[in-house]
N, C-alpha and C positions, 0 to 999 in steps of 0.2 A: 603482386609479386611483388614489388618493392617489401611488403610489410610481412611479406614471407621471407624474403633474403636481409632484410634487417633481425629476424627472430633467430635466424639461423646464426648470425655475426656471433649475435649477444649470445648465444644459451655456447657456442664455444668461448668466446673469450671468460666464462662465469666457469666452464669446467678446467680451461688452462688454469686462470686465475687460483680456483679451488685448490690443484692436486698440486700448484705451486706453493701453495702453503705451508710449510712445516715448522715446527716447531721442538727444540730439544723436553727428550721427552724429562719429565719431573713429576713431584706431588701429586698426588690427586686425593678426593673429598669424595666417596663412596655412601650409598645408602639406600633405604627404601624407605617410601612412606605408605602409613597405610592408615583408613578409618578404628575408629572406636572397636569395630569388629575383629581387626585383623586384616580387614581386604584392602589391599593396593591401591591407591589412589593417582589415577593418568592426569599429565594434564598439569601437575601442579607445578607451583615456581620455585625455585631453588636458587636465592640471590647472595651472593657476600658485601655484607655493609662494608663500603666505603673500596669499592673494587669492582671492575666490571665484568668480572665474569659471572655465568651463571649456565642454570642448567634447566630442562623440563622434565617431569618422571615419565618414565615409555608406562605405556597398557599395565604390566604389572607394579608399578606405582619407583619403581628404579631410576634410580640416578648417578650423574657418575661426574665433577667439574674436573680436568685437567688439567699438567699443567702450571703448578703450583711450588713454588719456592717451600722450602720449609718453614714455619713456622705456628702461630696460633692468629685463627679467623673466626667470625663471628658470619654466622648462617643466617640468612632468613627464607623461613616455606610457607609459601603461603598458596591457596585457593580457595575459588569462589563457594561461600556457603562455609567453611571452619575457618576458625580462628587461626591469625598465623604464629608461627612458632618460632622462635628463635635459641641460638644455642653455639657455642664455644666448642670449637676443634682445632684441634693438634694434626699438623702433619710432620712427621707421615702418621695415618693414624694407627692404631692394634688393632681396631676390629673396622667392621662397615657401621655405621653408622641405621639402627632402628627405633623411627618416629613416628608415635601417632598422633592425629589432628582430630579437634574435636569438632562436630558441629556447633556451628554458630550462629543463631539465630540472628545476629544483629549484620554479621556479614559487613562490619563496617571494618574489616581487618583483612580485604580479600583485594589482591594487586585486582588493579585492570590497566590496559593499554588501550583505550578508545577514548581519544577526547584530554589525555595527558602530553604532557612533553616528552615523559615519560616515565612507566611502570611504578605502580607505585600503589599505594591503599588507598581506598576512598576517605580513612579519618585523615589521611595525610592531605588529601586534596583537596581544590579550590574551585572544585562544581561537584555540581547535581548529577549523581549518576547511578543508574541503578541496574540490578544485573539479577541475570537467573539461570540458572545454573541445568547441567542435563536430568537431574535426580526432579527440580521443579516442574521443568516441560514435559519427560514421560508423565506427570503425575494428572496432567489436565487433556483436554479434547478438543481443543482449539476449532473454532468457526475458519480460521483462515491464520495465515503464519502474519498477521497483525493480529491476531485477536490474543496474542500470547503480552503483550503489550498494554493489555487495558486495565492489569494492576498496579501499573506506575503510576506514581504522582506526578502529573501536572499533564498526564497525557490523553486527551480524546480521541479514542475512539469510535472509528463506528464501522463497524462489520456487515453492515444491515443489505446490504447486495451481495454477501454470500461469501467468495473466496476470494475473489478479484471486485478490484472496480471499485474499492472501498476510502475510508479517511483517515490520517490521523493528524492532530492537532496540538501544540504544545502551546501552557501559556497564551491562549488567548489568539491565535494567529491562526484564525479560523479563515482566512480568507483566501481567493483564487483555488481552494478546493484540493483536496484528493493528499498527495505531499510534499506540497510547494514546496512547501521553507524547511523539509527537512529531507535526511539523507538515507536511504534505506540503503545497508550495505550486507554484501555477502562477504566475509573473510578481508572485510579491510577498504575495500573498494567500494563503489554505486554501483547498485545491480543495472540502473540503466544511466547513462550519456548525461541524460538530460529527458526532464519529465515534461509533459505534455500530449505529447503523440498518443502514449500507451501511459496506464500507473507502475511504476516499482510492483506494484502486490501481484500484477499479472503472471510475475518471471517471479517468484521469492514463494519456496514452498518451503515446510517444516518437515523435516523426517527425520528417520532412526541418525544422521550422518550429521545433524545438530548438536553441537558442546553446548554452547551457554548462546548467551544475547547480551552485549554490554547497551546499558540506553543512557545518551547523554540527554541532556534539557537544556539546550542555551549555552550559554558559557563560551567555554573556548569550540564551540562545534563552529561559529562563524570561521573561524582560523583552520580548523584538522580535516572538516566539510568542506565538499567542492556545492558552494551557494547551497549550506545549510545553515542560518542563524539558528530555526526553532531547533535541533539537535540533529545528532546521528544515532541512527538504531543498528547495528552490527553482528551480524549474525555470522558468529565465528563457529566452522566445522570442525570435527574429531580427527585426527590423524592416526595411525596404527604406533604402534608400539612395540617395545623388544620381545614379544610373545604372542601365538595369533587368540586373536578374541574375537567377541561376535554374539551378535542379536539376530533375534528372528520373533517378530511381532506381527501376529496376523488380527483383523479388529471387524466383527460386524457390529452393525447398530441398526435404528428404524427412526429414524427424521422424522419430521414433518406429525410431530403430536404422536410417534409410536407407529406411523401408517405404512414408511416406504424405508424401502432396504437400503441399508448401506454396507461395503464388505472392502475392505484394505489390507494392502500387504506393506511391511517397510523388514529390512535388514540393513546390517552392516557389521562387515567384519575387517581386520586389519590384523598386521604383525610384519614382520620382519622379513626382507627379500635375499638376504647376505649371515652367512653364517659370522660376523660381525657385530650384525642386525645398527649396522650404521643406516643399512637401505630399507623402509618401512611403505607400506601400503595401508591403505584406505578405502574401502568402497562399500556403498552402499546407496538407499533410494527408494521408493514408495510405489506402488503399481494402485488405483482403486477406482470403484464403480459403484453410483449413486443415483440413483432418482431423486435425490435432493430436498430438503426442507420443503422447498413448495411445488410439488412433484407436477410437470408440465403437461405428461402422459407420451413423455419417452425422459432417456439417461440424460440427465440432466452434466452429469460428472466424470469421466471416461479418459483417465488416462497418469502419465505418471514421472519419474526421472530419475535418473541414474548421475553419482558425483561421484567422486574418486578424486585422488591425491599422489601421491607419492614423494617420500620426501628423504633428502642424503644431508643426513648429518655429517660434520666433518668435525675436527679441531678447533678449526675457527670461526665456523659458521655453520649451515644450513642450508639447502636449495629445494625448492618444494615446487613440486609441479602438480598442477589441478583441472578438470575437467570436469562440463557438467551438456549435460543434455535432457531436454524439458520435451516432452508428446505430453500437451495435456488438452482436454476439450469440456470447458465450463462455461457457464456466463452468470453473470450478473443477475441478479433479481431485477424484477421491475415493480412500481408503486404499486399500492392495493387503495381499492377505491373507499371514499373514508366521508363522512358526515360529523356534525355538528362541532365546532372551532372553540366552542369550551371543553367539549368533554370528548373528546378526536376518536371513534370507533369503526369499527368498517363496516360499509354500507350492507344492506342487506343480507344475505348468509352469506358474503364473505365474511374470513378472519386469516388467521397467520400462515396459515398453510397453506390457504389459495393460489395459484397462479393464476398471470396474468398475461403470460406468453402465450401467444397464438400457437396451434394444432402445431402437426408437423404438415408442410409444404416443403414440394418440392417443386420446383418448375424452372423453367429457361428465360433466361431475356437476352435475348436474341443481337447480336453486333449491327442487325440492320436499325435498331431503334436506338442503341447507347452511340456510334460510332466507335466503337473499340476495334482490334483487330481479334476478339472472338467473343463468343459466349458465355456469360455468367451464368453459371449453372447455382440458383439458392436451393439453401435447405436445412429449413428451420433445428431439423436433428441434429446438424450439428455445432449449432450453437456457438462460441468463440472461440477458435483455433489459436491456442499456444504454442510455439519451438519455437526449441532456443539451441543452442550449440555455443560451449563456452570451453574455451579453454585458459591457461596464464600460470604462469612463472611467479614467484616470489623468493627475494635472493637476501639472507640475512649474512653476513659476513663480518667478523671483530677485528680491523684492523691492525689492533694495537696502540698502546697510549693513550687508551682513552677512545679513540677514533672506531665508530661505527656505524654501517654503511645495511642500506635496505631498501628494496627497490621491489615493487612489487607491480606488476604488468597481466590485462590481461585484454583479451580479444574475443568479441561474443558477434555472433548473429540469431537476432529475433524476428521472428515475423509471426503475423496475427492475419488473423481472416475472420471478422467478425459476420452473424448473417441472420440477427434474431432481435427480436421487438424492442423498441424501446418507445416512452412517451404514448403507453395507451395511455386512453382515455374515453366514457364516455360520452356519445353525443347523438341527441334526438332525431331520428329521421321525420320528423315532421315540421321543423326547423330549420330556417331558410341556411345557417349556417353548417348542416353538414353538406350541404349540396356544392357549395363555398371549399369546405377540406378536400372531399373527394374529386373534386374538379368537373363538374357538373353543373356549377352554376348558370351557364346558358342554355340548360337543358330544362325544357318544359313537359309537364306532359305525369304520367303515371310510372310508377319506379313499386317494380316488383323484389322483395326479400325473400329469399328461402335457403332451404338447404344444400349445398352440393352435390354431396354424397347421398341422402334420401331422397330427394328432390318435395319435400313438402314444403310450404308454403308459411313462411311466418308472417306477411302481411303483405299490403299494397296502402301506398300511397299516392296521391293529386297533389300533384305540383301545377295549380297555375299559376298565370304567369302574372297575376296580381294575385293580394292575399296569402296570406300563409299554406304551407302544405296540410294536409288533413288528412289521417286514416281512413280510410276505404275501407267499412266492415269493420273486425274488430283485428287486433294483432297479439298475437301469440310468443313475439318475440321474449326471451328468457329476458330476466335480470328487471324485470318491472319495481320489485323494491328495492332498487339504487336509484335508475331512473328512467320512467315509462316512455316506451316507445323509439326503445333506442337503442345502438350500439356499438361496442368498441371502437375508435380508429385502432389500427393494429399497424404502422408504416412500418415499413420493411426496410433499415436501413443495410448497407451493406462498404463493408471496408477492407482493404486489403492493404495490408503496412508491413515498411522491414527497417532495422534499425540497427547500423553495422556501427559496432562500439570498439577501439585501439581507449581502453586508456591506461594511464601507468604512472605512479605516483613513486618518487623518491625521494628517500630522507638520508642526510649523514650526519651524523650523533657525537657530542665531545663532550667526556664527562670529566670533573676534575672530582676533586676531591666533595664540595659541599655546594656544587652548580654546575650543571651540566648547557650546551649550546643545542638546540635544534634548527637545520635547513632543510629546506625542504623545495621538489617543484611538484609538480601536475599538470596533466596533460590529458585531456579527453579530445577525440575526433570519433566525430559521430555524425554515419550519410543515411538519409533517413528517404523513404519513399511514400506514398501514401497515397491511392485509390479508395474514393467514399461517395457513395452516393446517399443524399437523403432527403428521400427513400430512394431506394432503387425498385418499388412496387410499395401499392397499399395494398391492403386488405380491411376488410371490416368483420366484426365475429360478435359470437353473441356472450353477452356480461353476464359470464358466469365460472365459477372455476374452470382451470383447462377451459380457452374457449373454444368454440369451433365456428370455422369461416364463413361467413355468409355469402351468399352470390347473388346478385343484382342485375336484373333484365328492364330495360327500360323501352318506353314505347312514346314514342313523339307522338303531338300534336294533330298529325297529318296518318296519325295509326301505325307509325312501321314499327318494328320489333328491333331493339339492337341489344345486345350481352357485354355488362359494362364489365363484367368479370370473367376470366378465365373461367374452364371447366372445376377448378379447385376454390376458386373464391378470390382470385389477386386480379386487381384492376391498375392499369396506368402503369404499365412496364415499362421502364426507364425514370421512371420518377419522373422529378427536376433537373437530372444529367447528373453529370457528376466532376468531382474535384480532382486534380491531379498536381501532387508537390512533390518536389524534389530537391533536398535540403543538406548542406554540411554544415554542424556548427561544429566551431572550436574553440574549446576553454583550454589557459595556460596562468598558471597560477603559481606564485613563488609566494613561500610563508618564511618565517621565522619564529622561532620561541626561545624564553628563556628560564628558566627552572631556579631559584638560589634560595636555598637551605640557609638562609641568613642565619640563626642557631637551629639547636636540636628542634625546636618547639616554634620556628615562625620559618615561614618558608612564602616565598614571593614569585611570578609566573606573569610574563606577558608573552603576549605575543603578534605578530602585522600577519596578514594574509592581500597581495595583489593581484588580480585578473584580469583577467581580460579575455572578454567575449566578445566574439564575431560568427553569422550566421552570412551563409549564400546561398538562395532560394531561388527557383522558378516554381510557378505555380500558369494556373489555367483553369479557370472559370466554366459552366454550363453554361448553354446557350442553347434555345432549346425553338426550332424553325414549325412553320406553322405544322400541323397533325395532319398524316397522312389521308386523303380522298380517294383512294383507290383500294382500301381492304386492308393495310399495313403490313406488318409481315408475314402472316397467314393467307392475305389475298382476299380476304373477305370482309365486304364491307357492314355486315353483320356482327362487325366482331369488333369492339372498341376500343377494348384493353390493350391492343397493341398496334396504338394509331401516332405515337408521337415520333416524331423525330430529332435526335437531338446529334448535337455538335461541342464543342467550348471553340470561348473569344481564346484570341490572340494569346502566346505566354509570355507571362510577364517576368520581371525578375527584378529584386533585392539585394543590395551590400547591404549589412547592419554590423556597427561594431560598439562594444563601450570595453575603452580604456585601462588600463592599467591605475590610471589615477580617478577612473570615474567606480569604481571597485574595489576601494581601499577598505578592510575591517581590521577591526582590532579586539585585543581585551585583555584585560591587567587583573591579577584576583590576588589576596593575598593568604592563608590559612595560619592560625596560630593553635597550635596542641598546649591547650591551660595545663591538661593533665591527660594520663593513659586514660584517664574516660570520657573525658569533654576535649572538645575543639568547636572552633568556630573560625566561617570564614567569610568574605565580602568578595564580589567582580562584577565592573562594568567589562560591556563589552557595546560594538557597535558592527552590523553585520549592514554589509551592501549585498541585495538581492538581484541577478539579473533574469531576464523572463526565460520562461520555460515556452515551450512552443506553440502551444494553445495561444500562445500574445498572438505569435507569427501566423497559425494556422487556420484562423478567427472565418470557418467559410464564409459568413455573412457582410464578411467586409472585406477582402482580399483583396475586392479593386483598390482598396484606400491602401494595402499595406504598406507598398513603397513607400507613399509620400509621407505614415506618422511615422514619429520620433519616436526616439530608443530609452525609454530612460532606469537609472537602478532603481528599486525599492532599499527602503532605507529603518532600517531595524536595531531600535538601541533599549540594550535591557540590563537590567540590573536587579542582583539578586547577594541575600545575607544568609548564609546558611550556620545552623548551630545543629554539630552532632552528643550526643550521649550515648555511651554505652556504659555496661556493668556486665554481671554473671548473666543474666534474667534478661536484660533489658536492651534495648539500643533503639535511638530516635531521631531523626534525621526531621528536621524541621527550616521550611526556607520561606520566606517571602520576599516575592519576587516583583517586578515592574520591569512593563511591555510598553514602547513607543513607535510603533509601524505606521508609517509615512508613503504615498506617493503611490499609492495600490489602486490600478487599474480597475474600472467597472467593467464588466461586458454584459451586456444586453443585447438581444437580437429581437426582431421585429418583421413587418411585412407590408409589401407593397401593395397595391390595388391587385397588380397585376397575379401576385400571388409568393412571389419570389422574395426573399427576404433582404433586410439591410440591417446593420450595426451603427444606433445614434452616435455621434462621439463621444471617445471614450473618459471618461470623468474621473478621477484621483480621487481617494478615500485617508484620512489617517485616525486610528485608532489606538488608544489606551488601556489598555489592561493592570490589575492589581490582584497580587493575588497571593496564596499563604499553601507549600506546598507541605504535605505531613508522611512518613513515613515511619514503622514504629512497627516491632518482632518483643514481645514477650512468651518465656519459657516459663512455665508454672510449675514445670518437673519434667524431668526424662521423657512424660510421652505427652505431654498437654501445652501446646503452644498457641499463641496470638498474633496473627499480623495484621495489620493495619494501615489500612490507605487514606489517603482523606486529599483533595485540592477542594479549597472554597477563592471565589473568584472573581470582579464586577469588572465588565470591561464597560465603555462606552465611545460611543463613536463623536471625535474631534471633529472630523471634517464629512462629511456622508454627502452624498446627494445622489439621482436617477434620473434616467428620463421615463415618462409615461406616456403610452402610444392611447389616442384615444380613438380615432377612423386608422384604415390603413395607406402604409406612408407616412413619409418623416415633417407633414407640412402643420397638423396640429398639433407635433410632437412636443409635451412641456416636460422642463426641468422643475425639479421640487428639491428640497432640502432636507434631511434627517440630523441634520448636527443637533451634538448633546443626547441623542435617544442611545438606548443601551445596544450593545453590538450582539449579533443575534449568536443561538447557537453555544452562548457560555451559560455554564449552570453549575452551582459544586456538587463535585462527585467524591461517594465512601464505597470503601471497597474493607469490611470486615471477614479473616481468615481464620475460623478456628482448625486447631488440626491435632487430633489423636493417635499417637501412632507406638509402637511393638517393634517387637526383632520381626514378628511377622508383618504383622495389622496397621493401617494407615488407612484416618478417615478424616474430611476435611467437607467444608460449608462453608461456601464463597457466593456473600453480599455482597450485591455491589446495590448503589442508589445514583441513581441518577436525578438532580434537579429541574426544576422548570428551566427553561431557554424559550426567549424570544424567537417568535419565528424569521422574524427578518429587523432588520434596523429601521426598518418604517413600525415596527414594533404591532405590526396589525393584531399580530396575537401571540399565545403563549403555548409553547408543547409542554406538555402536561409531565411531571416529575414519573419517575416510576420505579421501582424495586423488582430484584430476579434475584433468585437464588441457584446457585451450581454446587453436585455432589460429585464424589470423589472419591474413590474407597481402593485400595490394595492388599493382597495378602499376597504372602507368600508361600505355595507350596513347597519346594523344595530352594535348595541354594541357587538351583539354578532355573527356576518356573516360577512364573508371578501371572497372578490376574487383577488385572483392573475392570468397576465396574463403575461408570460415571453415569451422571445422570445431567444435561444442560438446559438450563429455564423448566425448574424444577415444578413450576406453578404455571406455568404459559403463559406468562405475559405480553402483553401489548403493547412492550417499552419505545415509543416512539424516537425514529433515531434520524428522521430523515421526514423531507414533504414537497410535494409538486403543486403550483399554484390551478386554479379553474380556468377551465377555456379550453384546454386542450391544446397543442403546438401552435405557438410557438409561445405565445402565454403559460404555459405549466411550466418554463425552464424560465422567468422572468421572477421565482420569488420576493426581489426586491421590489419588485412594480405592483405589487397587489399590498394595497393601502388599507388604513382601518373603513375609510369609507367605501371602499367597496365589498369588503368585508358585511358593512352594516347593513348596505343596499340590496344586499344577498345571502341573508347571515345559512339559507337553506343549501349553498352551491355544494355539491358533490365536486372534494380535491383527494387529494393521494399521500399516501404516507407509507412511509418502509417500517418497519419494526426489527426489533431484535429477532433472530431466530426461534424458530418455537421447543417447546421442548422434545429433547433426544433421548432418546437412551445408547450405549456403548456398551462393549464388553469388550477386551483385550487383554490377550493372551501372551506372553512373553517368555521366548525365552531367550538366556546369555549362556554362554558356551566360551 
């Protein structure tokens, strides 16, 4: 209610302010900006040098800068992917300007707004920034929104899990997983107020509404990004112009090496809403239905989003209202069973299209088991559901005399329900470990494994009170070429969470003749809830592509028979119980930046950010009571799968803060333009990073959360850039140095009773040195070449972990890996030759991922690999275009992630897997995550 009242007052204030802003009618500069084919270019930046007046072209390329006194002005026109153009203009004009921009392979002249204190070209900026425009984005078929960033130097993009749940690292910052050190943004604000509950890519989709991406690596990200010393990735949406235009795209494809259908439709339309064309709109989105690259036997991805904005332009500013609705179901992929640590390859008959997600299962977990107020209806076909409703308001106001004000406000509600398999791992049924994992450690006798659908018997195991279990007769369990007499352990976790964000950033800028000052405040208020079962139930399945559930019957030593699984093969309903969390996280930051053009060639900028972080949370942890002796939820003593009785421990709470003095970040840089063709810059930054929610929602250690300290990570980064351009060539070379310290390490072990615990947290220090290269060369008007490279080396200056020898913490051992190579840091190269004519375009994208150490213990290396993508397009007419793409042409099994041998929780502790463990069992089955398999896509676009 208070938020709604605030928003109403805020809107009323802005309407009154904007309506009251009036200026005397004076001269103007008008014109149209087109490409070399005469097509108008929308969203071009038009700026008057030495003046704070500027404009943006509409959808037809038209612009107007009003309220100018008579005289001579020099204007500068720029747009992503085109050479910047300057021209002297006299006011009053004798005629409107007609300006033609030429495509610029270097793109060093394009104006950027992300990661800089004022709009400026990359040639004049002392920051490492790359951009992707709408044309470049349309030419490819990415696996996810994050996948679009894989051609940016210094950025490690791992999208091996599919559309969601992936990772982006920059400059060696590969710790804590996911997107911990970067800010994923939509239209200048973070996608989520704080990471750690879900990853931001869960609510970020690239569709026809996307206009461009601006990517900043390090540098000023510490100042202008919220908790983002590693970088800012800003996905900027399209806005409507002064004439009605639109686009419709229809895409069909075959994923999973040409086996699994993919269907998708995108649209985007925009134009004026009023006769004077000062009020415009843009609306678009997508819907797709796909079986997925790894078909689990049911639709993997189904859903879409709708985005829209309305912009009111007036003489001294603009107001934009925008909203987004996301309703999407998809799931991150599970790992593939793998053998051979020297030359990893899928085990047995598995390959890169195999799914290890369990078959379609629908079952109910009664509230009488969980202690909740309602039953849980579990359905694996719903995979993971992501829903968001967001609305925002961006107000830009030219106050006069060089003062400008900008406020960007977004309010969003995000919901997530996850009910799909995780941590799939094979266990032999003729080994004691299986019976401990399945919760049957104290049950001796005979176990029968069968197919719940057909009733066919897979085999029988005799488990005596002494000695090892043994197969009775023969076993027909599938997957003997992976692990004999084994089944997949398919835990069925369940999570229901919500994130309510209010995010606001306001800046005020004073522009003088050769410098500007920017002050700003950032505020986010995030309210979260989470209910999670790890797991909510257990199922076991056949070891094969699209695993089928396995039923289990048990006959005790007295001859009594019991069903350990329900009729569809699910056991231990309720699992170990649920964790319940509520929290409110507030982040407030003040930042200041100063940009000074000391001369026409020399620029200096510096900035500082002070942040305050506070989390207030209440939580409860699960408590398991003795199992029912009267038949459980169904009252049948012969069915033990529903006998658990769960409750929760008393609610605990904590209030943790980091003050402004704890979170002080700063950055300063110098850019020297030696000539129009050559420039260089240097920058030093220190960013302080507050924890994300994973630090506080560690389910294994929540009992200790109220007692742990809260500390900021420290990220120091230095970089030196060389920028060169000529008519046909551009080159951006950036050596960098990163030192990250006070990095917490997370581990999870098991107690003797099967519950989880975490050893004391350890803190690490990592050093990375590297070189980023980005180059473009145009051989002629038809043929060009783009090359991107990252060469880097990363060392663990201080690094230690605990090893768990037996259940419980009594014999845990602390070991040190100081001086070892950091994990998951490899050299990366991308080369993209492109041939294009007026109607036809084709490009081959070659990517190389170098060898990477699998963990800081340097147990083994993940091998290097190559992959190729093909993208072609043909213009049937001015309005109709067809694109054909093949991703991963050679169907390479390129490994991007892995899980340790041993099942849960050992599989999660990759840092605890040592070289000695590998040498003791070099034939152990472990798991890997490869890049997406070969896929074919055909897209038809109609622009009007």
